[in-house]
C-alpha positions as CSV (number, residue, x, y, z in Angstrom):
1,M,16.5,7.5,-21.4
2,N,19.3,4.8,-21.2
3,N,19.6,2.0,-19.0
4,Q,21.9,3.7,-16.6
5,T,19.8,6.6,-15.8
6,Q,18.6,6.7,-12.3
7,F,15.0,7.7,-11.7
8,T,12.3,7.5,-8.9
9,L,9.0,5.7,-9.7
10,V,6.0,7.2,-8.1
11,L,3.0,5.0,-7.7
12,G,-0.3,6.4,-6.5
13,G,-3.3,5.1,-5.0
14,G,-6.8,4.1,-6.4
15,G,-7.8,0.9,-5.0
16,M,-8.3,-1.8,-7.4
17,K,-7.0,0.4,-10.2
18,G,-3.7,0.6,-8.5
19,V,-3.0,-2.9,-9.3
20,A,-2.0,-1.3,-12.8
21,H,1.2,-0.5,-11.1
22,V,2.2,-4.2,-11.8
23,G,2.0,-3.4,-15.6
24,V,4.1,-0.4,-15.0
25,L,6.9,-2.3,-13.6
26,Q,6.6,-5.0,-16.0
27,A,7.1,-2.5,-18.9
28,L,9.8,-0.7,-17.3
29,T,12.0,-3.8,-16.4
30,E,11.4,-5.5,-19.8
31,R,13.1,-2.4,-21.3
32,G,16.0,-2.7,-18.8
33,L,14.8,0.3,-16.6
34,V,14.8,-0.4,-12.9
35,P,13.9,2.5,-10.6
36,S,16.5,3.5,-8.0
37,Q,13.9,4.4,-5.6
38,I,10.1,3.8,-5.5
39,V,7.7,5.8,-3.5
40,G,3.9,5.3,-3.2
41,S,0.6,5.9,-1.7
42,S,-2.0,3.5,-0.7
43,V,-1.9,0.7,-3.0
44,G,1.1,2.1,-4.8
45,A,2.9,2.0,-1.6
46,L,2.0,-1.9,-1.2
47,V,3.0,-2.8,-4.8
48,G,6.2,-0.7,-4.4
49,A,7.1,-2.4,-1.2
50,A,6.3,-6.1,-2.5
51,W,8.3,-5.4,-5.7
52,S,11.3,-3.9,-3.4
53,A,11.2,-6.7,-1.1
54,G,11.8,-9.2,-4.0
55,K,8.5,-10.4,-5.2
56,S,8.7,-10.9,-8.9
57,I,6.4,-9.3,-11.6
58,A,4.8,-12.8,-12.0
59,E,4.2,-13.2,-8.2
60,L,2.8,-9.6,-8.3
61,R,0.4,-10.3,-11.2
62,E,-0.8,-13.5,-9.5
63,I,-1.5,-11.7,-6.3
64,A,-3.3,-8.7,-8.2
65,T,-5.4,-11.1,-10.2
66,G,-6.6,-12.9,-7.1
67,L,-7.7,-9.7,-5.3
68,V,-11.3,-8.8,-4.7
69,R,-12.4,-5.5,-3.7
70,K,-13.0,-6.4,0.1
71,D,-9.2,-7.3,0.2
72,I,-8.1,-3.9,-0.6
73,F,-10.5,-2.3,2.1
74,A,-9.7,-4.8,4.6
75,V,-6.2,-3.4,4.8
76,A,-7.6,0.0,6.2
77,H,-10.0,0.2,9.3
78,A,-13.2,1.6,8.3
79,D,-12.8,4.9,10.3
80,M,-9.5,5.5,8.7
81,A,-10.7,4.8,5.2
82,F,-13.9,6.6,5.2
83,T,-13.8,9.5,7.6
84,S,-11.4,12.5,8.3
85,R,-12.4,12.3,12.1
86,S,-9.5,11.7,14.8
87,T,-9.7,9.3,17.6
88,S,-7.8,9.6,20.8
89,C,-7.9,6.6,23.3
90,S,-6.7,6.6,26.8
91,T,-6.2,3.4,29.1
92,A,-6.9,3.6,32.7
93,S,-6.3,0.7,35.4
94,S,-8.0,0.0,38.5
95,A,-7.5,-2.9,41.0
96,T,-10.4,-4.7,39.5
97,S,-9.9,-4.2,35.7
98,P,-8.1,-2.1,32.9
99,S,-10.4,0.1,30.7
100,R,-10.0,1.8,27.6
101,T,-11.8,4.9,26.6
102,C,-12.0,6.2,23.1
103,A,-13.4,9.6,21.7
104,T,-13.8,10.7,18.2
105,A,-13.6,14.3,17.2
């Protein structure tokens, strides 16, 4: 692959293991290979978005080495991260106060 070849970098999830994507980006850029597009899921999407927004490899590495497990899980609401249930909510207003009702299926 020469440096002019366009390619899409796909970054997956994996929680804390996903910070390895920083090393992938570093290895590619050191070889002059810059993806024309980046797509990702979960932590891969976060790493790809940060790099695409202009964060340097050094900045990404610093962020990644400072992470603790709870930082990764704080991004997602517990219901979204650990269940496949769906939740629907409705809001009703009365003369005295608004109320919100949620049901989980």
